[in-house]
C-alpha positions as CSV (number, residue, x, y, z in Angstrom):
1,X,-20.7,97.2,40.5
2,X,-17.7,95.3,38.3
3,X,-17.7,93.0,35.2
4,X,-15.5,90.0,35.3
5,X,-12.5,91.0,32.8
6,X,-12.9,89.2,29.8
7,X,-16.2,90.6,29.6
8,X,-15.3,94.4,30.3
9,X,-12.8,93.9,27.4
10,X,-16.1,92.7,25.1
11,X,-17.4,95.7,22.8
12,X,-20.9,96.0,23.7
13,X,-23.9,96.7,21.4
14,X,-25.5,99.9,21.5
15,X,-29.4,99.4,23.0
16,X,-30.7,100.9,20.1
17,X,-29.8,97.7,17.7
18,X,-32.5,96.3,16.3
19,X,-34.2,92.9,17.7
20,X,-32.0,90.0,17.7
21,X,-32.2,87.6,15.4
22,X,-31.4,84.5,17.6
23,X,-32.6,84.1,21.4
24,X,-30.8,81.5,23.6
25,X,-33.3,80.7,26.6
26,X,-31.1,79.1,29.7
27,X,-33.0,77.6,32.6
28,X,-31.6,77.4,35.6
29,X,-31.6,76.4,39.5
30,X,-28.6,76.9,41.4
31,X,-26.4,78.7,38.6
32,X,-24.7,81.8,40.1
33,X,-21.1,80.1,38.6
34,X,-22.0,79.9,36.1
35,X,-23.8,83.1,34.5
36,X,-20.8,84.7,33.9
37,X,-18.5,82.3,31.9
38,X,-21.9,81.2,29.5
39,X,-22.4,84.8,28.7
40,X,-18.8,85.5,28.1
41,X,-18.8,82.1,25.7
42,X,-21.7,83.2,24.2
43,X,-20.4,86.4,23.1
44,X,-17.3,84.8,21.3
45,X,-18.9,81.8,19.8
46,X,-22.1,84.7,17.9
47,X,-19.6,87.2,17.7
48,X,-21.2,89.4,14.5
49,X,-25.1,88.0,14.4
50,X,-27.5,89.4,16.4
51,X,-28.0,87.1,19.8
52,X,-29.3,87.5,23.1
53,X,-29.7,85.3,26.0
54,X,-32.5,84.7,28.5
55,X,-32.0,83.4,31.9
56,X,-35.5,81.9,33.6
57,X,-34.6,81.4,37.2
58,X,-36.7,79.0,39.5
59,X,-36.1,81.6,42.3
60,X,-32.4,79.8,43.4
61,X,-31.2,79.9,46.6
62,X,-27.6,80.5,45.2
63,X,-29.3,84.2,43.6
64,X,-28.3,83.2,40.3
65,X,-30.6,85.7,39.2
66,X,-29.2,88.5,40.8
67,X,-26.0,87.7,38.8
68,X,-27.8,87.4,35.7
69,X,-28.9,91.0,36.5
70,X,-26.1,92.3,37.2
71,X,-24.3,91.8,33.9
72,X,-27.6,93.0,32.6
73,X,-27.2,96.2,33.4
74,X,-24.2,96.1,31.5
75,X,-24.9,94.2,28.8
76,X,-28.3,94.9,27.2
77,X,-28.1,91.2,24.8
78,X,-28.6,89.9,28.9
79,X,-32.0,89.0,30.4
80,X,-33.8,87.4,33.7
81,X,-36.8,85.9,33.9
82,X,-37.2,84.7,37.9
83,X,-40.1,82.5,38.8
84,X,-41.9,82.6,41.9
85,X,-43.7,80.1,42.9
86,X,-43.4,77.8,39.7
87,X,-40.7,75.5,39.3
88,X,-39.7,72.9,36.3
89,X,-37.3,72.9,33.3
90,X,-40.1,72.3,30.5
91,X,-41.6,75.5,32.2
92,X,-39.4,77.8,32.5
93,X,-38.1,77.3,28.6
94,X,-41.9,78.0,27.5
95,X,-41.6,81.2,29.5
96,X,-38.3,82.2,28.0
97,X,-39.1,81.2,24.7
98,X,-42.3,83.3,24.7
99,X,-40.2,86.2,26.0
100,X,-38.8,86.3,22.6
101,X,-39.2,88.2,19.8
102,X,-36.5,87.2,17.5
103,X,-37.1,85.1,14.5
104,X,-35.3,82.0,16.3
105,X,-35.0,80.3,19.4
106,X,-32.0,78.3,21.0
107,X,-32.5,76.1,24.3
108,X,-29.6,74.9,26.5
109,X,-28.5,74.4,29.8
110,X,-26.8,76.5,32.4
111,X,-24.6,73.9,33.4
112,X,-21.4,75.0,30.7
113,X,-21.7,71.5,29.3
114,X,-23.6,72.6,25.8
115,X,-21.5,73.3,23.3
116,X,-22.1,77.3,22.2
117,X,-19.4,76.9,19.5
118,X,-22.3,75.0,17.9
119,X,-24.9,77.5,17.5
120,X,-23.8,79.5,14.1
121,X,-24.6,75.9,12.3
122,X,-27.7,75.1,13.8
123,X,-29.1,78.5,13.1
124,X,-27.4,78.0,9.6
125,X,-29.5,74.8,9.4
126,X,-32.5,76.2,10.0
127,X,-32.1,79.6,8.1
128,X,-31.5,77.4,4.4
129,X,-35.7,76.3,5.0
130,X,-34.7,73.1,5.0
131,X,-35.3,71.9,8.4
132,X,-37.6,72.6,11.1
133,X,-35.8,71.7,14.0
134,X,-31.9,72.0,14.8
135,X,-30.9,69.6,17.6
136,X,-27.1,69.0,19.1
137,X,-26.5,65.6,19.9
138,X,-23.7,63.9,21.9
139,X,-24.5,60.7,19.7
140,X,-24.4,61.4,16.1
141,X,-20.5,60.9,14.4
142,X,-18.4,64.0,15.4
143,X,-20.4,64.3,18.6
144,X,-19.0,63.3,22.5
145,X,-20.9,62.1,25.6
146,X,-18.2,61.7,27.9
147,X,-19.0,65.1,30.2
148,X,-21.7,62.9,31.7
149,X,-20.0,62.1,35.1
150,X,-20.6,58.2,36.2
151,X,-21.9,54.9,34.8
152,X,-25.1,55.3,36.6
153,X,-25.9,58.8,34.3
154,X,-24.7,57.1,31.3
155,X,-27.2,54.7,32.1
156,X,-30.0,56.8,32.9
157,X,-29.5,58.4,29.5
158,X,-29.2,55.4,27.4
159,X,-32.6,54.1,29.0
160,X,-33.9,57.4,28.5
161,X,-33.2,57.6,25.0
162,X,-34.0,53.6,23.9
163,X,-38.1,54.5,25.2
164,X,-38.4,57.6,23.3
165,X,-37.0,56.1,19.7
166,X,-39.7,53.7,20.1
167,X,-42.8,56.2,20.2
168,X,-40.7,59.3,18.5
169,X,-42.0,59.9,14.7
170,X,-38.4,61.0,14.0
171,X,-35.2,59.4,14.1
172,X,-33.4,61.1,16.8
173,X,-29.7,59.6,17.8
174,X,-30.4,62.0,21.3
175,X,-33.9,62.4,22.1
176,X,-32.6,63.3,25.4
177,X,-30.6,66.3,24.4
178,X,-31.0,69.9,25.8
179,X,-29.8,71.7,23.6
180,X,-31.8,72.4,20.6
181,X,-33.0,75.1,18.3
182,X,-36.0,76.3,16.2
183,X,-38.1,79.2,14.4
184,X,-40.0,81.2,17.0
185,X,-43.0,81.1,15.0
186,X,-42.9,77.2,15.4
187,X,-42.5,77.1,18.6
188,X,-45.2,79.4,19.6
189,X,-47.6,77.0,17.5
190,X,-46.6,74.4,19.6
191,X,-46.8,76.1,22.7
192,X,-50.6,75.7,23.4
193,X,-49.9,71.4,23.3
194,X,-47.1,71.3,25.6
195,X,-47.6,69.2,28.5
196,X,-44.9,71.2,30.1
197,X,-43.8,68.9,32.7
198,X,-40.3,67.4,33.2
199,X,-36.7,68.4,32.4
200,X,-36.7,66.7,28.4
201,X,-39.0,69.4,26.7
202,X,-37.7,68.3,23.5
203,X,-39.6,64.7,23.2
204,X,-42.8,66.8,24.0
205,X,-42.0,69.4,21.1
206,X,-41.6,66.9,19.0
207,X,-44.6,64.5,20.1
208,X,-46.6,67.5,19.9
209,X,-45.9,68.8,16.7
210,X,-49.0,68.2,14.8
211,X,-46.6,66.5,11.3
212,X,-43.6,65.2,11.4
213,X,-41.0,67.9,12.1
214,X,-37.7,67.7,9.5
215,X,-34.9,67.4,12.1
216,X,-31.2,68.2,11.3
217,X,-28.5,67.0,13.9
218,X,-25.4,68.6,14.5
219,X,-22.4,67.0,16.3
220,X,-22.2,68.0,19.6
221,X,-19.4,67.7,22.8
222,X,-20.8,67.3,26.0
223,X,-18.5,68.6,28.6
224,X,-18.0,68.0,32.0
225,X,-19.7,70.2,34.6
226,X,-17.3,72.6,35.9
227,X,-19.5,73.9,38.8
228,X,-23.1,73.4,40.7
229,X,-24.7,69.6,40.9
230,X,-26.2,68.1,38.1
231,X,-30.1,68.0,37.8
232,X,-30.4,64.1,36.0
233,X,-31.5,61.7,38.4
234,X,-34.0,58.3,38.4
235,X,-37.0,60.6,39.3
236,X,-36.1,62.9,36.1
237,X,-36.2,59.3,34.3
238,X,-39.3,58.8,35.8
239,X,-41.2,61.7,34.7
240,X,-39.1,61.1,31.4
241,X,-41.5,57.7,30.7
242,X,-44.9,59.6,32.3
243,X,-44.1,62.2,29.7
244,X,-44.1,59.2,27.2
245,X,-47.5,58.0,28.5
246,X,-49.2,61.3,28.4
247,X,-48.5,61.7,25.3
248,X,-49.3,58.3,23.6
249,X,-52.5,58.4,25.4
250,X,-53.5,62.0,24.2
251,X,-53.2,63.9,27.6
252,X,-56.7,62.4,28.2
253,X,-55.9,62.0,31.6
254,X,-54.0,64.2,33.3
255,X,-49.9,63.7,33.9
256,X,-50.2,64.3,37.3
257,X,-53.1,62.0,38.2
258,X,-50.7,59.0,36.3
259,X,-48.4,59.7,38.5
260,X,-50.5,59.6,41.5
261,X,-52.1,56.7,40.7
262,X,-48.9,55.0,40.5
263,X,-47.6,56.1,43.7
264,X,-50.9,54.8,44.6
265,X,-50.2,51.3,43.4
266,X,-46.6,51.1,45.0
267,X,-48.1,52.3,48.6
268,X,-51.0,49.2,47.9
269,X,-47.5,47.1,47.7
270,X,-45.8,48.1,51.0
271,X,-49.4,48.4,52.9
272,X,-49.3,44.4,51.9
273,X,-46.0,44.0,53.1
274,X,-46.2,45.6,56.5
275,X,-49.2,43.8,57.0
276,X,-47.6,40.6,56.1
277,X,-44.4,41.8,58.6
278,X,-47.2,42.5,61.5
279,X,-48.7,39.0,61.0
280,X,-45.5,36.7,61.0
281,X,-45.1,38.6,64.0
282,X,-47.9,37.5,65.6
283,X,-49.5,41.7,66.2
284,X,-53.7,41.2,65.8
285,X,-55.2,41.9,62.5
286,X,-56.7,45.3,63.6
287,X,-53.0,46.7,64.9
288,X,-51.1,45.3,61.8
289,X,-53.7,47.2,59.6
290,X,-53.2,50.4,61.6
291,X,-49.8,50.3,61.2
292,X,-49.4,49.6,57.9
293,X,-52.1,51.8,56.6
294,X,-50.3,54.6,58.2
295,X,-46.7,53.5,56.6
296,X,-48.2,53.4,53.2
297,X,-50.2,56.8,53.8
298,X,-46.6,58.2,54.7
299,X,-44.6,56.3,52.0
300,X,-47.2,57.9,49.1
301,X,-46.8,61.1,50.7
302,X,-42.9,61.3,50.8
303,X,-43.1,59.9,47.1
304,X,-45.3,62.0,45.7
305,X,-43.9,64.6,47.0
306,X,-40.9,63.7,45.4
307,X,-42.4,62.4,41.7
308,X,-45.9,63.8,41.5
309,X,-45.3,67.2,42.7
310,X,-41.7,67.5,42.5
311,X,-41.7,71.0,40.5
312,X,-43.8,71.8,44.0
313,X,-42.1,70.1,46.5
314,X,-43.1,70.8,50.1
315,X,-40.4,71.8,52.3
316,X,-39.2,73.0,55.8
317,X,-42.6,73.9,57.8
318,X,-44.8,73.4,55.0
319,X,-43.6,69.7,54.4
320,X,-44.7,68.7,57.9
321,X,-48.1,71.0,57.1
322,X,-48.7,68.9,54.0
323,X,-48.3,65.8,55.8
324,X,-51.1,66.3,58.1
325,X,-53.4,67.3,55.5
326,X,-52.7,64.6,53.2
327,X,-52.7,61.8,56.1
328,X,-56.4,63.6,57.2
329,X,-57.5,63.7,53.2
330,X,-56.7,59.7,52.3
331,X,-58.4,59.1,55.8
332,X,-61.3,60.6,54.5
333,X,-61.1,59.0,51.3
334,X,-60.7,55.1,52.6
335,X,-63.8,56.2,54.5
336,X,-65.9,57.0,51.5
337,X,-63.9,53.9,49.6
338,X,-65.5,51.5,51.9
339,X,-68.7,53.2,51.9
340,X,-69.0,53.4,48.7
341,X,-68.3,49.7,48.0
342,X,-70.2,48.7,50.8
343,X,-73.3,50.4,49.3
344,X,-72.9,48.7,45.5
345,X,-71.7,45.2,46.9
346,X,-75.4,45.3,48.9
347,X,-77.3,46.7,45.9
348,X,-76.0,42.9,44.2
349,X,-72.9,44.3,42.6
350,X,-70.4,42.0,42.0
351,X,-67.7,42.5,44.9
352,X,-64.9,42.6,42.4
353,X,-66.8,45.4,40.8
354,X,-67.8,47.3,44.2
355,X,-64.4,46.8,45.4
356,X,-63.0,48.2,42.1
357,X,-65.4,50.9,42.0
358,X,-64.9,52.3,45.1
359,X,-61.0,52.4,45.4
360,X,-61.2,54.2,41.9
361,X,-63.6,57.0,43.6
362,X,-61.3,56.7,46.9
363,X,-58.4,57.8,44.5
364,X,-59.7,60.5,42.6
365,X,-60.8,61.8,45.8
366,X,-57.3,62.2,47.2
367,X,-55.6,63.3,44.1
368,X,-58.3,65.9,43.5
369,X,-58.3,67.0,47.1
370,X,-54.3,66.8,47.5
371,X,-53.7,69.2,44.4
372,X,-56.1,71.6,46.1
373,X,-55.1,71.7,49.8
374,X,-51.7,69.7,50.3
375,X,-49.5,71.0,46.7
376,X,-51.7,74.4,46.1
377,X,-49.8,76.3,43.8
378,X,-47.6,78.9,46.7
């Protein structure tokens, strides 16, 4: 095994050195090409400091974990956590941070877009004790967001920022930032309160704190991606919005249930659209109703697979198995919906209330059984 030339020339620390002062947690998926360059950049930026980097890899097909372990064999500052059957940036950050014994924990992406040279400034700010959280911001004076690759990504990021700023107890110019640092003890205190879903954990941390955090924003440059693919898309923004709703409701209703119910509402619109089209084409109502039901259920399955259960997304043979199970589950739910509504109506319950209660029970059934059978943890 050999190291890249730039890393091979660097003096490595004795494995017996004291515990690192700073742990840099890097959640990653398919970032193999960026692992060695990131370690090299951290070595340069954090020279003279006691630090370590923990790559938390969601079982990347490109063998990101193997690349991190290859370097770790030479450099004791590099560690890797390979997760099997668990996905998602937020939960990866939590596992990485809780594996640390350092005084401070930093979080940054594994795509080389965050400016690691600002880590010492963030550390200095926290050492003073005047701040609880240091955030690398693209939107304060001296910051730069030009690394966002398209107008679409700029628009998604700006929309997320505006949504978050309406509910955050502290003013942040860049609440969508994935580049921040805090004391490990604070992270451990907040960890049980975190939703652990989605791709934007900074907002979760701020909204989960029992008191208003003292935040300092450090200007940073957001570079263009060199290797790999961006993870920011409209589905990430949808999860971000769901996180906001979850925090506003105080976590009383499970986040997945909210997403599942929202998908179900969209499915009703799809059902009505297909039913209307069938009637316009002169089909019998019963035939149109059957087609509309099947199309809406297929629509719901696909959207739930992409959004509600994004971190447990079904692929390959599991996708078809899950689809068949979902259709069966929803079919039973539809029968329960109609049956319960009919019983309530015959018991002199107003038809609107009877129908609504039947629908609610149907949604709860579909959600509970789908979570158990269709998207069960593997």
